[in-house]
N, C-alpha and C positions, 0 to 999 in steps of 0.2 A: 846416518843422516844428521844426528845430533853432533857427532864428531866433526862432520864437515862444516856445520854452522859455527861450531866453536873455533875451528881453524880460521874461518872468515872473520869472526869477531876479534880474534887475537892477532890477525894479520898486521904486521908492523906498518905497512903502508896505509891501511884503512884507519888504524889508530892515529897516525899522524894527520890524516885528512880530517878526522873528527876533531882533533885538538885544534887544527888550524881554523876549521869552521867555528868552533866554540870561541876561539880568541877573536875572530872577526865579529861575531855576534856581540861579544862583550864590549869590544871597542866601539861598535856602532851604538850600543846602548849608552856607554859613557859619553860619547860625542853628543848623543841626543839630549842627555840630561844635564850637561854642563851649561853654565851661564854663557850666553852669547852677547857680546858687545855690539850694540847697534852703531854702525858707522855714521859719522857726521855729527855725533852728539858729544859735547864736552870740549869741542875745539873752539877756543875763543878767537874769533876772526879779527876783532879790532879792540885792543886793550885800552885805547885812549879814552873811550867813554867811561871805563871803569876807573882809570887812574885819577881822574879829576874829582871823583867823589870822595868825600871825607869818610863816609861809612861804607865798609866793604859789603858788596852784594851777598845775599844769602846763597851759599853754595849747596847745590842739591844733586843727588844721585837718583836717577829714574829706575824703577823696577817694574817689570811686567811679567805675567804668567799667561801662557797660551796653550790651548789644547787643539790637537788635530781634529777632534770631533766638532769643534765650534768654529775654527777659523784657520787661516794659513799663516806661515811665518811672515810672508810679505805684508799681509794686513796687520799683523801684530806689530811689525816694525813701523808701519805707517802710523798706527795708533800711538806708538811711543814717540814718534817725531811730532805728532800733534800735541802730545802732552808736554814735550820740550818747548813748543811754541807757547803753550799756555803758561808754563812756569816762567819763561822769559818775560811774557807780558805781565805776570804778577810781580816781576822785579827780582827774579833769581838768576843765578848763573849756573848753567847745567854743566856738571863735571863729567858725567858718564851716564850711559843708558844700558841697562841689562835686561835680557829676556831669558826666561826659563821655560822649557817645554816639559809639561807634566800633565797628567790626566785631569787633575783638578787642584785648586789651591789647597795648601796645607791648612788644616783647621786651626792650628796653634799659631804659626808664624807666617802664613801665606806662602812662603817659599820653602819651608822645611828647615829643620834646625841646622843641618850642614851648610846649606846655601846661605842661611842667615849669618853664619860665622864668616863665610866668604865675603858676603856683602859688607859685614862689619870691617873686615880688613881693607876692602876697597874704600869705604867711607873714611877710615883712618888715614889711608895713603893720600886720598884726595883732599883731606882736611875739610870734608863736607859737614854741613850743619844739619841737613834734613834729607830724609828719604821720601820721595814722592812716588806713590804706587799708582799704576795705571788701572785702577779698579775702585769700586766702592767698598771700602773695608769695614767690616763689623768691628765693634770696640775690642773684642777679644783678640783678633788677629793683629790689630794695631798695637795693642799693649804687648803682645808676644814679640813682635818684630822690634819694638822700641827697646825691650829688655835685652834682646840679643845684640842689637846694633849700638845701643847706648846713645842714640840721637833721636831727635823728633821725627815722627812718621806722620805724613798727611796723605790723603787719598785724592783722587781726581776731582771729586765733588768739592772738597775743601779749596782746591786751587781755583776752580771756576767761581765759587762763591767769593773768594778773595778778589778776583778780577772785577766782578760785578760791584763789590763794595768800593773799589777804587774809582770806577767809572760812573757810578750813579751821581747825578747832579740835581735832579728835581726832587721836591719833597716826596712825591709819590714814589719815584724810583728808589730813593733811600729807604723808604718804609717797606717797599717790596723786598729789597735785598736783606734788610735786617730781619724781616719775617722769615725768609728762607734760611738765613744763618742760624736763627734761634731754633727753628724746627730741626735743622741738621745737628745742632749742638745738644739738644735735649737728651737723646738717648746715649750720648757719649760723655756725659759728665762722670767724673770719678774723683775720689778723695785721695789724699796722700798721708796715710797713717792715722793714728788715733787722735791726733790733735784736732781733726775736723769732726770728731764724733761728739754728739750732744745727747746720746740716747740713754746714758746711764741715769737711773732714777731710783729713789727709795732705797731698799736694802741692797740693790745691785751695785750701788756706788759706795756703800759703807765700807766694804772690805778693802777697796783700793784707794780711793781718794778721800773718802770721808766727807765731812761737812764742806760745802762749797763746790763739790764736784758733781752735784746732782743737776742734770740738765732738764730742759723742757720736754724731753722725750722725742726729739726730732733731730736727725743727723743734718750736718751742714749741707750734704748733697741734696737731701730732701728739701731743705730751705731754698737752695739754689734752683731746684726744679720748680718749686712753687713760684718763685720770682719770675722765672722764664715763662711759665704758663700764663701768669698774669700779664706779662709784657706781650706775649703772642696774642692774647685776647684783645688787648688794647690796640695793637697794630692792625689786626683784622678789622676792628671797628673803624679805625681811622681810614683804612683803604676803602671800606664800604662808604664812608662819608665823602670820599673824593669822587665817588661814582657820579653824583649829579653834575659836577663840573664837566666831566667827560661827556656825559649825555647832552649837556647844553651845546657843547662844540659839535658833536655829531648831529644833534637836532637842527642846528643852524644849517649844516650842509644838506640835510634831508629836506628842510623847509624850502630851500631854493633849488632843490633837485640837482645838487652838485655831485656828479659821479666821482667815485674814489677808486684809486688803484693801490692795492696793498703790495708793497715791495718786500718780499720775503726771500730768505736764502740762508746759506751757511755763513757763519761768522767770517769776516774778512774776504767775502766774495766780491766786494766792491759795490754794495747796494747804495751807499750814500754817494759815491762817486758817480754812479750811473744816474741816480736821481738828480744830482746837480746838473749833469749833462742834458737830461731830458727837460728840466725845468728852468735852467739858467740860474739856479740859486747857488749859494755859497755855504751850504751846510758843512759841519765839521767832517773832514776826511782825514783818516789816519791809518797807516799801514800797521794795524794792531788788531788783536782779537777783541771783540765786544767793545769797539770804540763807540758804538751807538747803543744806548740803553733806553733813552727816552724817545717816545714816538715823535717824529717830526712830520708836519703836514706842509706840503709845498704845492702851490697852484700852478697850473699850466693851461695854455690855450690851444684848442684844437684848430685844425686848418679851416673849419667852417665858422670859427669864432666862439664856439662854446668853451666854457671854463670847466675844468675838472681838476682833481687833486691827486697827488702822489703821497702815500702815507708810508714813510720809511720806518720799519719796525726793527726790533732787536733780532740779532742773528742767532741761529741755532748751532748746535754742535752735537756730535755723537754722544749718546748716553747723557743727554741733558738731565741734570738732577731733577727728580720729581718735585723737590721743594721749590725750585725755580719755576717750573711749569705752573705749579699751583699759585705761586706768588705773583707771577706775571700774567695771570689770566686776564686781568683788566687791560693790559697792553695788547694781548692777543685777540681781544674782542674786536679790535680794529680790522683784523683779517676777516672775521665773520660778517662785518658790516660792509665790506668792500663789494664793488661791482665786478672788479677784475683782479686777479692775483698775478703779479709779475714775479716769477721765480728766477732770481739771479744766481748763476752758478759760476764758480771759478774754473774757467776752461783750462787754465794752466796747471791745475792741480793734477797729481799723478792718477788719482781715481775720482774724477768728478761725479760719477754715477753713484758712488757710495754716499757722497754728500747729498745728492738728490733724494736717495732713499731715507737719509736721516731727517731731512726737512719734511718729506712726505709723512714720515711717522709722527712728527709733532703736529702737522696740519690735520692728520686723521683724528686727533683728539679734540679738535675745535668744532663745535656744533655748527653745521651749515656750510663749512668750508668746502665740502666735497662737491657741492652743486655750483660753485662759482667758477666761471671760465678762467683758464690759466694760460699764461704765455711764458715759455722758458727762454731765457737769454743766457748764452755762454759768454761771460765777460772776460776781460783781459786777453783778447785775441792778439794784441800786440806782443804778448809774451809767449805765444805759441808758434811752433813751426808749422809748415804746410801739411806735414803728415798728420799732426795732431788735429788740425782744423778739418782735414778731410775725414778723419775718423769720427769726430764729433758730428759732422754733418751727415755721415752715413748711419750712425747709431741713433741719432735724434733728428730726423729730417725736418720736422716741423719747428725746431728750435731756431732762434736767431743768434748768430755769432757777432758779437759787438765788442767794442773797446771804448770804455769810458775815458781812456787816456787820449786817444787820437780821434775819437768820434766815428770810427768805422762801424757801419751797420746801425747806427743810432736812429737815423731817419726812418729806415724800414721798420725798426722796432716800434717807433712812435706811431707810425701808420697802423701797424698791427694792433697795438693797444687801443688806439682811437676807434678802430673798426668794431671793437667789442663793447664800446660804451653803450649803455642802454639808451634807446630812443624814447623821448617823452611820449606818453601814451594819450595825450589829449590834443586833438587837432582843432585849431582855432582859425577863423577867417573873420577878422574884425576891423572896424574903422576906428582908429584912435585919434583923439584930438592932439593938436600940436603941443598942448601943454603937458602931455603925458610922455615927455622925452625920457625921463628916468625909467619909466616902465618899459619903453621900447628898448632901452639899453639893456635892461635885465632879460628881455626876451632874446636879444642877440647873445647874451652871455650864457644863459642857462637853458635856452631852447634851441631847437633845430629850425632855422628860418627858411621857409620856402621862397617867399618873395616879399618885397616891400615896395609899395607904390605911393608916391607923394602926390596927393590930390589937393584940390582947392579946399575941400571940406574936411581934410584930415589925412592921416596916414593909414593906408590899408595894409594890414599885416596878415600874411598866411604863414602859419608856423605850427610846429608840434611842441607843446610845453607840458609841464606837469600840472596836476590838478590845482595846486595852490596858486600858481601863476595864472592859470586859465581863469580862476575865479576873480582875480584882480583885473584881468583884461575885460571880462564881462561887465564888471562893476563900472568901468570908466569908458566903455565903448560908446561911440556915437550911434544912436538909434537910426 
């Protein structure tokens, strides 16, 4: 029995088959672990824009790590393409994009020492200045990858913060971005050698530097951290002091019962373009990520004559840095104060539902946002084929398919939004004198008018208004 088993094990054909299977498994493992270039990145489509610039654009190589347990290769590639769009918005030229499949990022260099050397060769060949990692890197991994590649390494959070810093225009927006940058920078400070040390004191300095080398007992990094913490405290105080101005603006809208529609969505989904189409305004529109950072309020008039307002908010993105969420809480307060949330989605995006999930994740962190009625609008229908439009309609039947470019579906969306506007809760039936024309105009603008009858002794108004306006009507009504 044992001899027969030995003959089977030593059979030449079975040995060759085992070796062949072993080779196939080894090749499959090598193929799985090697760096994969993401197609479509690093191909400069139009060099004329670069040629006229005196200063060469920063050249970057994108690097990402993905695990089968957390995501798929298709989603990892889509995330890297989004990172490429972020890098280009920040002012960089993408040379290449690399993905590595591994169980988890390497603790020292994020990609492992061998892959770090491969990336260093690619960086040298492309003459790149920076490596951009599609993750939030701890300082140790960033330092390890920098030492291996010999170029600057930044992570996804740093790129987003850089874009916000470029696009912030208002005083409050600039303060919010600076606060987020400092909170990101604080744990990542590091020194470069003994020249920054100021900790030697007493006898500790006598053996080396002698007189004149004794410092105050605080390293340069500790001094920098203290300065940053002081600046963070000052910025937080300034942002708190700006709150009354925002409250005054919101208070005036509440005082007149002006309903508000918060326009939210993924960055570059076309929120500003759609707001312009709905209100007839000319707010800044740009085909770029995070073009809108400062809240913009635009008035609109419903079909029954009532006034309401659209509040255009900052766009969201996957893995939005927690520093930005905290810093822009004052801006996100507009969402919590709204009567309706209009969620704009880029219908032409390869995976619009992942964008919906990313926005819903941010909204879930805003107190009171869950109870506000929502309307979903798939924008950019002019850039979608019929199959895509049918798929969107089937997967989200209650959503509206619109195009801010050609106006398709905008009227139906406007009607849906206006149908959700809150109805004023005080019913009035009053006779106003002809001298109260301004009050009658406000009733038309901020209330729901049932009827207006012009009589010899005044104007009889039947309407639904808010409590503030009802009190003014009662005060001037003819007995």
